[in-house]
N, C-alpha and C positions, 0 to 999 in steps of 0.2 A: 497571354495570347501566343499560341504557336505560330511562328512565321516559317513557311517553307521557302527556301531560296531555290527557286525552281528554274532549272535550265531546260530549254526546249529540247525535244527529242532525247530525253535522258531518263534514267531510272528513277529520278525524283517523282515521276508520275505515280510510282507505286506508293509513295508517301501520301500524296493527295488522296489516292484510293483508300488507303488505310483510314485516314481521317474521316472520309465520307462514310465508310463502313461503321465507324464508331460514332458518327453524328457529332463530331467535335467541331467547335468554331476554330477557324484558322485564317491566316492571311497568306497571300502569295507575293513574294518579291521576285519578279520575273527577270531572267537573264537570257540573252540570245547568243547562240553559237556564231562564230565567224563563218560566213557563208562559204568561204573558200577552204579554210583549214579545218573547219568543223570543231575547233577548239573552244573551250569556255572562255568568256571574257576575263580580263585581269581583275575586274571588279569583285569577282567571287573570292579572290585571295584576301580581300578586306574582311571577309566573314570567317574564313578558315584558311590557314596557310597553304593547304594543298590546292585550293582553288577548284575543287571538284564539287559535283552535285550528285546525290542529294546532301544537303546540310540543312539543319533547322536551328532556329533560335527560340528559346522559351524563357522569357525573362532574361536573366543574366547567364543562362546556360547556352552553350553552342555544342551541338552534337553532329558528328559526321558519320558516314558509313551506314548503308541501308539497314543491315541487321541490328546495329546498335541503336539506330533511330527507332526502328520498329519496337525493340525491346523497351526503350525509354518511354515511348508514347503509351504503350500498353501498361507498363509498370506504374506510371505516374497519372495517367488519364483514362485508362481503359476499363477500370473497374472489373477486372477479371475476364473481360470479353475477348473473343478471338484467339484464345489460347486455352489448352487444357489446364486443369488444376495442377499446381506445383507438387512435385513429389510422386506423380503418377507415371505409369508406363507411357501413357499417351503424351505426357509432357516431354519425356525423353525423346520420343519420336518427333515431336514438334521441334525440339531443339536441334535435332539432326537435320531436318529439312531446312530450317531457318539458316543454318550455317553451310549446309551442303550447296545451296544455290549459288552463292558467290565463291565459296572456297574450292569447289570442284567443277560443277557443271558449267558455270559461265566461263571459267578459265579455259576449259576444253573447247567450248563453242567459239569464243572470241579468237583463240589461237588458230582454229581451223579457218575462220573467215579471213583473218589478216594474212595468213600464209597463202591462201588461195589467190589473193590479189597480186602475189609476186610472180605469177605465171610459171615459166619454165624454171626459174630460180628455186621456187618453192616446191616444184613437182616431186622431188625425191622424198619429201616429208609427208606428202599427202596420204599415202596408205596408212602410216602410223596414226596420223591425226584423225583420219576417217574411222579407224578402228576405235580410238579413244572416245570419239564423239558418239559412235554407235553404242559403246558400252554405257554411256551416261543416259542417252535418250532411251535406250532399251530398258535400262533400270527404272526410269520414271514411268515408261509405258507399261511395263509389267506390273509395277506397283499400283497403277490406276486401273488395271483390268477389271477389278471387282469392286470399285468404289468411285464415287463422284469427285471426291476431293482427297488430298494427300493423307488426311487423318481419318478418312472414312466418310460418313454421311455429313459430318459437320465441317463447314468452311472455317478456316483459321487464317491467321496472319502468315502461316507458312506457305499457303497458296499464293498470297500476295507477293511474298519474297521470291518464290520460285517462278512466278508467272512470266518474268522477262525471258527466262530460258525457253519456255514454250513459244512465246510470241516471236522472239528473234529467230529461233529455228524454223518456225512456220514461214516467216517472211523471207528468209535468206536461203533456206535449204529445202523446205517442204517437209510435210509430216506424213506422207503417204505410207511410209513403213511403220509409223507410230500412231495408229488410229486412236488409241486411248488418250494420248497426249493431245491430239487434235480435238477430240471431243471435250476434254478438260478446258482447253483454251476457249472454245466456243461457249462453254458453260460459264466460266468466270467473266468473260467479256459481256455476257448478257445481264450480269448483275446490275441493279439500279445504281449502286454506289460507284461501280466502275464507270458507268455512263456519266454520272454526275461529275466525277473527277475529270473526265475528258472535256466536259463543258467548261469547267473552271480552268483547267491547265492547258487546254488546247490539244488537238490531235498530235500524235507523234508518229514518226516514221523510222524505218530501220535502214535508211539509205547509207 
């Protein structure tokens, strides 16, 4: 049985969503952030040395990092679902989006949000950070201009992995300039499996 060590208001919500899309049984081990520091509890370090979420256990295996978890679940339990066939051009594109989400887009978005909290101290950096973030959101927006999902008509785990970029940008910065990203967020949030994951894991905020 897969156990999702689920931290409230975290990207582990994506793993619950993936499992719901695949219709797989799973259990949730819940953890709560410190209400003042917003940090994860020390108890998560007993599961993985980094003490971060998401992390899953599956029998005697422990897997951390969103992309690695998604790849593990699909490889061992997905039966070929939610990803293109290996060796195809579509699978190359899928791999790109799966790793781009955390490797590039989230880094730019989080840096922009954190530096904005510094006020005048961070002001000199903001033009460069705004330019970098616009590059990434513009890239995703243009890619979605003629397709409902990242790989076209078919929803894949790449959409799940990249979803947090769209949701966080929508909540913290707005997506007026990126209408195709905004439509994509609304589209995937309406999926039954997304809603089922919210019911099990609880709503999450981007405060």
